[in-house]
N, C-alpha and C positions, 0 to 999 in steps of 0.2 A: 652437457647436463642440466633435470627437467628440475623444477622444482619440486616435486613429490623425494626423488632423488634426493633432491638437500636438506629439506625437511626429513629424511633418515637420519642421513648424517648427523645433524644435528639434536636431531633426540635421541639418538645412540651417545650422541660427546658428553649428552648432559643428561644422562643414565649414566658415563661413567663413572669411576665411583676419585678419581681425583680432581674429576675435574673440578667444583664447585672453590675444595683446594684452595686449585691453580687461580679461579678468578678471585677470593680474598684473598690469593697474597698480594695479585696485582693492584689491586684494590688500594690495600695495606700501604705499599710500595708509594703509590703516588700522592697518597694521603698525607707520607710522612715525607714525601718527595715537595711537593708544597708546603706543611709546615718549616722544613728546614731549608725551606725558600725561601721563606718571610719569615725570618729568626736570618739567617742568611744580612736581608734586605735592610732589617732593620739597626742590624751590628753595622752593615755601609753605611748606612740613613746615620748613625748616630758619628761611626766616625767622618764622616764629610760635614755631620757639624760643626765637630770640632777643628777642623781643619780646618772651614770657614770661619768661625770663629775667631780662632788661632788670624786668621785674614785681616779681618777685621782691626783687630788690638796693634798690629802688627798697623794697617793703612793710618789709625788712627793717630799711632804715635809720629810717623812720617812726617803724617798732614797738623800736627800741632808742630812739631820741629818746625817744616817751613813756616807755617805761620809767624814764627820767635822767630825763625832768621829773616824774612820780609818785617818784621816792627824790627830790627835792630839798622833793617839796613835804610828802613826809613826814618829811622831817628840818625842814623848819622846823616844821610843827604837832607834833614832838619839842622841837624846842629853847623855842617858845609858850611850850608845859606847866611846862614845867624853870622859863622865866623865871617867869611865876602861881604855881607848887610857891614859889618863893626867894623872891614879897611875896608871899607869905601866904593866894591865894587854894584858895581848897577845889572839889573836881573835884568830880564823879558818878562809880557806879560805874559807867555808861554811859560816860560820856564817856574815866573809862577805859578800859576795853575798844578803846572807837577806839582812844588814844593805844599801848597793846601793840597794837594788828595794826600799824599804822605803824610801830613799832621791828617788827617781824617782816618788813614788807616792805621795812623799807628794810636792815635787815641782811643778809636772805638778796640784799638786792640791791649788798648790797657784799662779800659773800661769792662771788658772782657777775662782780662783777667789781673785781677788786683797782687797778686803774686809777685808779677813783673816789676820791675823799679822803671819808674819815670821823672822823679825828680830833678835828674838832670836836663828835659828838655824841656820844663816848665816855660822857662826865662826865655830861652832860643824859638819856642810857637811863641810866644806873648810879642818876641820881637819881631818877626820876619810875617805874625799880622799884622803889625804896627805901618811895620815897614810898604809893606801891600799895599793897608791901608790908604798910604801918605800919597806912593803911589798912585793910586788911583786917584784921589779927590786931586793931582799935579798933575795928571796922565803925564808922568816923568819916567815911565819905563821903561828902556831901553829900548 
């Protein structure tokens, strides 16, 4: 097919009565589809944002629960160590180092969470610290 024949066919198509209506309808459909796509994307983004917020809230709640459990576990270890010191059980330096890390974690948690009950461990912490200092001064670790 020559370029003259192709030009003649295009001119005939353009001159046809319904040609411009078909083109206009195709353009309208493309534009409408683009609008729908943008609306669909916006809705999906909103939905995903809500899901992400929900997951973030669940993660934060779980993280807070885990931190509280760890603080309670540290408190139990501190109280157990205090009991052992009171009945005369000797401890190694490494053991005391672990308990001192528990005390640091526990006190930091209590500072960050004023609602958390702390009174039961204060005297135990003081006793553990005093025993540690005495063992350090006397070099009497197990």
